[in-house]
C-alpha positions in Angstrom: 2.7 -26.1 -38.1 2.1 -23.1 -35.9 -1.3 -21.4 -36.2 -1.6 -17.7 -35.3 -4.6 -17.0 -33.1 -6.2 -13.5 -33.3 -7.8 -12.3 -30.1 -11.3 -10.9 -30.6 -12.6 -8.0 -28.6 -14.7 -9.3 -25.7 -17.6 -7.0 -25.9 -18.2 -3.7 -24.1 -16.2 -4.4 -21.0 -13.1 -6.4 -22.1 -11.1 -5.4 -19.0 -13.4 -7.3 -16.7 -12.2 -10.6 -18.1 -8.6 -9.6 -17.6 -9.4 -8.8 -14.0 -11.0 -12.2 -13.6 -7.9 -13.8 -15.0 -5.6 -11.8 -12.7 -7.6 -10.7 -9.6 -6.5 -7.4 -8.0 -4.1 -6.8 -10.9 -5.2 -3.2 -10.9 -4.2 -2.9 -7.3 -0.8 -4.6 -7.7 0.1 -8.2 -7.4 -0.8 -9.8 -4.1 0.6 -12.8 -2.1 -2.2 -15.0 -0.8 -1.7 -15.9 2.9 -3.2 -18.4 5.3 -2.2 -18.2 8.9 -2.9 -20.2 12.0 -1.4 -21.3 15.4 -0.2 -24.9 15.8 1.8 -26.5 18.6 2.8 -23.1 20.1 3.9 -21.6 16.8 2.4 -19.0 14.6 2.4 -20.5 11.0 2.0 -18.4 7.9 1.6 -20.1 4.5 2.1 -18.0 1.3 1.5 -19.0 -2.3 4.5 -18.1 -4.4 4.6 -20.4 -7.4 7.2 -20.0 -10.1 9.9 -18.2 -8.1 13.5 -19.2 -7.2 13.7 -18.8 -3.4 17.5 -18.5 -3.6 17.4 -15.5 -6.0 13.9 -14.0 -5.9 12.7 -14.2 -2.3 13.5 -11.9 0.7 11.9 -12.3 4.2 12.5 -9.7 6.9 11.3 -9.2 10.4 11.3 -5.7 11.9 9.6 -4.6 15.1 7.1 -7.4 15.0 6.2 -7.0 11.3 7.1 -9.9 9.0 7.6 -8.8 5.4 7.8 -11.0 2.3 9.1 -9.7 -1.0 9.4 -11.8 -4.1 10.2 -11.1 -7.8 8.6 -13.3 -10.4 10.1 -13.7 -13.9 8.5 -16.2 -16.3 8.8 -16.3 -20.1 7.5 -18.8 -22.7 8.9 -18.7 -26.2 8.4 -20.6 -29.4 9.2 -19.7 -33.0 6.5 -17.2 -33.5 5.2 -16.3 -30.1 6.4 -15.1 -26.7 4.5 -14.7 -23.4 5.9 -13.4 -20.2 4.8 -12.6 -16.7 6.9 -10.6 -14.2 6.5 -8.4 -11.3 7.2 -7.7 -7.7 5.1 -9.2 -4.9 5.2 -7.7 -1.4 3.1 -8.3 1.6 3.5 -7.7 5.4 1.8 -9.1 8.4 2.0 -8.0 12.1 3.0 -11.0 14.2 0.8 -11.9 17.2 1.9 -10.8 20.7 4.5 -13.1 22.2 6.2 -13.9 18.8 9.9 -14.7 19.4 12.0 -13.0 16.7 14.9 -15.3 17.5 12.9 -18.4 16.6 11.7 -18.0 13.0 11.9 -20.8 10.4 11.1 -20.6 6.7 10.7 -23.4 4.2 9.9 -23.1 0.5 8.6 -26.2 -1.3 6.7 -26.5 -4.6 5.4 -22.9 -4.7 4.4 -22.8 -1.1 6.3 -20.8 1.5 5.8 -21.8 5.1 7.1 -19.4 7.9 6.7 -20.4 11.5 7.4 -18.3 14.6 7.5 -19.6 18.2 5.0 -18.0 20.5 5.8 -17.3 24.2 2.6 -18.0 26.2 3.9 -15.9 29.2 3.9 -12.8 27.0 0.3 -13.5 25.9 -1.0 -13.8 29.5 -1.6 -10.1 30.0 -1.6 -8.1 33.2 -4.6 -7.6 35.4 -5.3 -4.0 36.3 -7.1 -3.4 39.6 -9.9 -0.8 39.6 -9.8 1.6 42.4 -12.5 3.9 43.9 -12.6 7.6 43.2 -11.1 9.9 45.8 -13.6 11.9 47.7 -13.1 15.6 48.3 -14.4 17.3 51.5 
């Protein structure tokens, strides 16, 4: 037998509990990132649970900016109750100097997206600029 549950008001500030359940919801959904450099590659991990990477995920790289866009659609139904969550998730990150746009790999497994980009150490070396002396005027 299904029992209906009535939500009670949560005091003077009910919205704060909603914020805690969905952090930053007032500022739009966010994709949580972790990034690091390993074995000469820049690695970016993104949490994207509950999406179908074939239909709901788009990754682009333009002028050194990696952009991830995902659409989330989830619905739970039973005889007397329906709950759904949906929305667009977008986040961009500037790749470090020396990132090779021709060597980017992406793998999605169990809600975790891993993107890796090869780094060229020669581009990271920098250029030494000599310091001259001021010209003297007579």
